N, C-alpha and C positions, 0 to 999 in steps of 0.2 A: 419446574424451572424451565425457562425457554431455551431453545437451541442456542440463541445468541449468548445468553448468560453462561450456559455450560461450556461453550467453546471459548468464551472470553476467560473464564476461570482456568481452563486448561492452558490457554496461551500464556496467561500470567505465570502459571507454575513453570512452564517450559522456559520462559524468559528468565525467571529467577534461577533456575538450574543452570542455564547458559551463563548467566552473570557470575555465578559462583565458580564456574569452571574456567572462565576467561583468565588467561595469563596476565594480560593488561586489563586492569579492572575498569577501564573506561570504554564507553561506547563512542563510536565516531559521531560527529555532530548530527547528521540526519537520523542515525540510529537512535540517538538519545531523544530526539524530538518524538520519534515513533514510540519508544519505550515509555516516555512520560505520558503520551496520549493513551496508550494501552492501559497503563496503570491508573488512569484517571487524574493525573497531576494537572493536565491541561484539557480543556474541552474540545480541542481540535488540534490536528497536526499541521503546522504551517512551515513549509519548506521554501527557501529561496534558491532557485536553480536557474541558471542561464538568464539572469535578470528578470525572472518571472516569479511571482508568488503563487505557490501551489498549496491548496488547502484540502485536507482530508477531514471530513465531518463524520459523525456517527452514521448519518444517512438512514436508509431503510432497507427492506429486503431486495430492492432493485438497484441500489447504488450506494456508494460510500463504504465505510468500514463494516457496518452490519452485514451488507451484502458480501463483502470479502470473507468475513468469518463464516457466515451461514452457508454460502455456496462453494467456497473454494478452500478454506482452511481444513486440513487433514485429508481432503480428497485429492488436492493438487498442490496446495501451498503448505509449506512447513513454517514453523515459527520464524526462522531466520529470513525466509522470503518476505514475510510481513514486516519484520524489523527493517529490512532493506528495501522497503517499498519505493523509495525515491530513486533507486538505481536505474530503472528503465528510462526515466526522464534524464538523469544526469549522464548515463553512459550508453543508453540504448539509441536506437534510430527512430526517427519520426517517419511513420508510414504515410505515403501520399494518398493512396486510395484503398488498399486492402484493409478490411476491418473498420473502415470509417463509414458508419451508417448514415450520418448526416453531416453537412458541411460545418456545423457548429462545434464539431468534436475534433480533437487531435488524439491520435493513437501513437503510443511509443512502445516499441518492442525491444526486449533485451533477452539474449540467450545466456543462460547460466546453468552449468552442470547439466547440459542437455535438456533444459527445461525452458520453454518459451513463455516469457512473462509479458503481458501487455497491460499497459495502463491507459485508461481513457480520460482525457481532460476535456472539460467543458468550460468555455470562457464565461466568466461571470461579469468581469469588467476588464478594461485594458490592463494587461499584464497580471491578471488575477484569474486563476484556474481552479476548478473543483475536480477532484480525482475519484475514480473508481477503477476496478480491475475486471478484466475478463480473460478467459482462456479460450483459445481458438477451438472451435468445435462444440462449445457449450452455449 
């Protein structure tokens, strides 16, 4: 079994446990999009934030959801960090220069529970962005 498959299975189990413990049985809209993507209900996670369309694809070991799971889940990110992946864009700040390795990327940072989360967006078309994640220092 691959690292991706193992971590995806663990993430699905954690989400199921979280779902069962939630007092309100509903996920917030962006959380629901992410949960459906994780569970294979949808082939990609598509968020509408600040008049932008942001898409998370499965990707590969260097970008996208697979990268997030293989490199960051359990070492830095927890299940709810992944479920709340849209938060840095919706509630975080856009960085002007720090962490921006090329001008075609936008980096959003969000501090939550003393954890710095950064999402990297690459523009695919006007108002259409592809997302990945990185942790400062990695």
